[in-house]
C-alpha positions in Angstrom: -69.5 12.4 -61.1 -70.2 13.8 -57.6 -72.6 16.7 -57.3 -70.8 20.1 -56.8 -71.0 21.6 -53.4 -72.2 25.0 -52.5 -69.9 27.2 -50.6 -72.5 29.9 -50.2 -73.4 30.6 -46.4 -77.1 31.2 -45.7 -78.0 34.7 -47.0 -80.3 35.4 -44.2 -77.8 34.4 -41.4 -76.4 37.6 -39.6 -72.6 37.9 -39.1 -73.3 38.7 -35.4 -69.8 40.3 -34.8 -68.4 40.5 -31.4 -65.1 41.9 -30.5 -63.0 39.6 -28.3 -59.6 39.6 -26.5 -58.1 37.0 -28.9 -55.1 37.6 -30.9 -54.8 34.4 -32.9 -51.6 32.4 -33.5 -49.6 34.9 -35.4 -47.8 37.8 -33.7 -46.6 41.1 -35.0 -45.0 44.0 -33.2 -46.1 47.1 -35.1 -49.8 46.7 -35.3 -53.1 47.2 -33.6 -54.4 43.7 -33.0 -58.1 42.9 -32.5 -60.0 39.6 -32.0 -63.5 39.1 -33.3 -66.1 36.3 -33.4 -68.8 35.9 -36.0 -71.4 33.4 -37.0 -71.3 30.9 -39.9 -74.1 28.2 -40.2 -74.6 28.4 -36.4 -70.9 28.2 -35.5 -69.0 30.9 -33.8 -65.7 31.6 -35.7 -62.7 33.3 -34.1 -61.0 35.9 -36.3 -57.8 37.8 -35.6 -57.0 41.1 -37.5 -53.8 43.1 -37.3 -54.2 46.7 -38.5 -51.4 49.0 -39.6 -50.7 52.1 -37.6 -50.7 54.0 -40.9 -54.0 55.8 -42.1 -56.6 53.8 -44.2 -57.4 52.6 -46.8 -55.6 49.3 -46.2 -55.1 46.3 -48.4 -55.8 42.9 -46.7 -53.8 39.7 -46.5 -55.8 36.8 -45.6 -53.3 34.4 -44.0 -54.3 30.8 -43.2 -51.5 28.9 -41.5 -51.2 25.1 -41.2 -53.0 24.3 -38.0 -50.4 24.1 -35.1 -47.7 25.3 -37.3 -48.1 29.1 -37.6 -44.5 29.8 -37.6 -44.2 28.3 -41.1 -46.4 31.0 -42.5 -44.5 34.2 -41.9 -41.9 35.6 -39.5 -42.6 38.6 -37.3 -40.3 40.6 -39.5 -42.3 39.7 -42.6 -45.7 40.5 -40.9 -44.2 44.0 -39.9 -43.0 44.5 -43.5 -46.5 44.1 -44.7 -48.0 46.1 -42.0 -45.5 49.0 -42.7 -46.5 48.8 -46.4 -50.2 49.4 -45.3 -51.4 45.9 -45.4 -53.8 44.6 -42.7 -53.5 40.8 -41.8 -56.5 38.5 -40.9 -56.6 34.9 -40.0 -59.5 32.6 -38.7 -59.3 29.6 -36.4 -60.3 26.7 -38.6 -63.1 24.3 -37.6 -62.0 21.2 -35.6 -58.7 23.0 -34.7 -57.5 25.1 -31.7 -60.4 26.1 -29.5 -62.7 24.4 -31.9 -61.1 21.0 -31.5 -63.3 17.9 -31.2 -61.4 15.0 -29.4 -63.0 12.5 -31.9 -63.6 14.3 -35.1 -60.4 16.4 -35.1 -58.2 13.2 -35.0 -60.4 11.4 -37.6 -59.9 14.3 -40.0 -56.1 14.6 -39.7 -55.9 10.8 -40.1 -57.9 10.8 -43.4 -56.1 13.7 -44.8 -52.7 12.1 -44.0 -53.7 8.7 -45.3 -55.1 10.0 -48.5 -51.9 12.1 -49.2 -49.8 8.9 -49.1 -52.2 7.2 -51.3 -54.2 5.1 -48.8 -58.0 4.6 -49.1 -60.1 6.3 -46.6 -63.6 5.2 -45.4 -66.9 6.9 -46.2 -66.9 8.5 -42.8 -63.5 10.1 -43.3 -64.5 11.3 -46.8 -67.8 12.9 -45.4 -66.1 14.6 -42.5 -63.3 16.1 -44.8 -65.9 17.3 -47.3 -67.9 19.0 -44.5 -65.0 20.5 -42.8 -63.8 22.0 -46.1 -67.2 23.3 -47.0 -67.5 25.0 -43.7 -64.1 26.4 -43.6 -64.4 27.9 -47.1 -67.7 29.6 -46.0 -66.0 31.0 -43.0 -63.2 32.4 -44.9 -65.6 34.2 -47.3 -67.5 35.6 -44.3 -64.3 36.6 -42.7 -63.9 39.2 -45.5 -67.5 40.2 -45.0 -66.5 40.9 -41.3 -63.6 43.0 -42.2 -65.7 45.0 -44.5 -68.3 45.4 -41.8 -65.7 46.4 -39.1 -63.9 48.9 -41.4 -67.2 50.1 -43.0 -65.5 49.9 -46.3 -64.0 47.3 -48.8 -60.2 46.7 -48.6 -58.1 48.4 -51.3 -56.8 44.9 -52.3 -57.0 41.5 -51.1 -54.5 38.5 -51.3 -54.5 35.0 -49.7 -51.6 33.0 -48.5 -52.0 29.5 -46.9 -50.0 26.5 -45.8 -51.1 22.7 -45.9 -54.7 22.5 -45.2 -54.9 26.3 -45.2 -53.7 26.3 -48.8 -56.0 23.6 -49.9 -58.9 25.7 -48.6 -57.5 28.7 -50.2 -57.6 27.1 -53.6 -61.3 26.6 -53.2 -61.9 30.0 -51.6 -60.2 31.8 -54.5 -61.9 29.7 -57.1 -65.5 30.6 -55.8 -64.8 34.1 -54.6 -63.5 36.8 -56.8 -62.3 39.1 -54.0 -58.8 37.7 -53.5 -56.7 39.2 -56.3 -54.0 36.5 -56.0 -52.6 33.7 -53.8 -49.7 31.9 -52.5 -50.4 28.1 -52.0 -47.8 26.2 -50.1 -47.2 22.7 -49.1 -50.4 21.4 -51.0 -51.2 19.3 -53.9 -54.2 17.7 -55.7 -55.6 14.3 -57.0 -56.4 12.8 -53.6 -59.2 12.9 -51.2 -62.9 13.5 -52.0 -63.5 14.4 -55.6 -66.0 17.2 -54.6 -63.2 19.2 -52.9 -60.1 18.2 -54.9 -58.2 21.4 -55.4 -57.3 20.3 -59.0 -61.0 20.7 -60.0 -61.1 24.2 -58.7 -57.6 25.8 -59.3 -58.1 26.7 -63.0 -61.0 29.1 -62.0 -58.5 31.4 -60.1 -57.1 32.6 -63.4 -56.3 35.4 -64.6 -55.4 36.2 -61.0 -51.6 35.4 -60.3 -50.6 32.3 -58.2 -47.4 31.2 -56.6 -47.0 27.7 -55.5 -44.4 26.7 -52.9 -43.6 23.1 -52.4 -40.6 21.1 -51.0 -38.5 18.8 -53.2 -38.6 16.2 -50.5 -41.6 16.9 -48.4 -41.8 15.9 -44.7 -45.0 15.9 -42.7 -45.6 18.8 -40.2 -48.4 19.7 -38.1 -51.5 20.6 -40.4 -49.4 19.8 -43.4 -49.0 16.2 -44.4 -46.2 15.2 -46.6 -47.3 16.0 -50.2 -45.6 13.8 -52.8 -44.0 15.7 -55.5 -46.2 14.2 -58.3 -49.4 15.4 -56.3 -48.0 18.9 -56.1 -47.2 18.9 -59.8 -50.7 17.7 -60.6 -52.2 20.8 -59.0 -49.6 23.1 -60.6 -50.4 21.8 -64.0 -54.2 22.1 -63.4 -53.8 25.8 -62.7 -53.9 28.4 -65.6 -51.3 31.2 -66.1 -50.2 33.5 -64.7 -48.6 31.1 -62.2 -45.2 30.6 -60.6 -43.8 27.5 -58.9 -41.0 27.6 -56.3 -39.3 24.3 -55.2 -37.7 24.6 -51.8 -35.0 22.2 -50.4 -35.4 20.8 -46.9 -38.2 21.5 -44.3 -37.6 25.0 -43.5 -39.6 26.7 -40.7 -40.0 29.7 -43.0 -41.4 27.9 -46.1 -43.1 31.1 -47.5 -39.9 33.1 -47.7 -40.2 33.2 -51.6 -43.7 34.7 -51.2 -42.7 38.0 -49.5 -42.0 40.0 -52.7 -44.8 38.2 -54.6 -47.3 39.3 -52.0 -45.9 42.8 -51.4 -46.0 43.6 -55.1 -49.5 42.3 -55.4 -50.9 44.2 -52.5 -49.0 47.3 -53.2 -50.3 47.3 -56.9 -53.9 47.0 -55.6 
């Protein structure tokens, strides 16, 4: 049995928050958009936050798109709907993607995840890279919530997580080790492949009793940041989760995979 990983960032490391001009990959029309950078294990992490024009206190939706495929996460109308409901939206730029891309390591990571999803063996270097990427990203998502608290000078009224592909896999671990998200949507992801220490099937049960919605495609096709997840791998993750949970199977490769999540997330965040 592999030793469990720690997803705790160094307690003595300051957030070192700086406001930037970045707006991230998502766009919304009715919001105040701000970019930030913060520190996590020596890395500088870009964070985009969209705040409703309404008065606080706000709920927070932590959205993590599949890298390179932000349009699959939510349409502008859906973002505006949550903003109109008093929900702020935040998203980080993941390690090894976007401006943080490494010509060598980013390609190696993508190849390893894609190979493992289709059942191929990956080498030790690929496993170690995938493991370290996951550890760093989960820490960064945890610190992103700390940044929001610091910037707002108060805790969000409620927090939910939604992610696609790699973002959903990371969100499974995030919600398992951090109690702040009150529920999650996990789309185009599965379990039972890749390094044992970060396999979502070993973490997803810890999310209960918070509600979960899984969104998968009946005949999955690869897309940027979201390799094709065989149906049996998706079911393996669904079955490892505890109630309350819901599963939505989608037909085709729609650019708006999270359509079934709109009411789920709205109800969850409004209830908070």
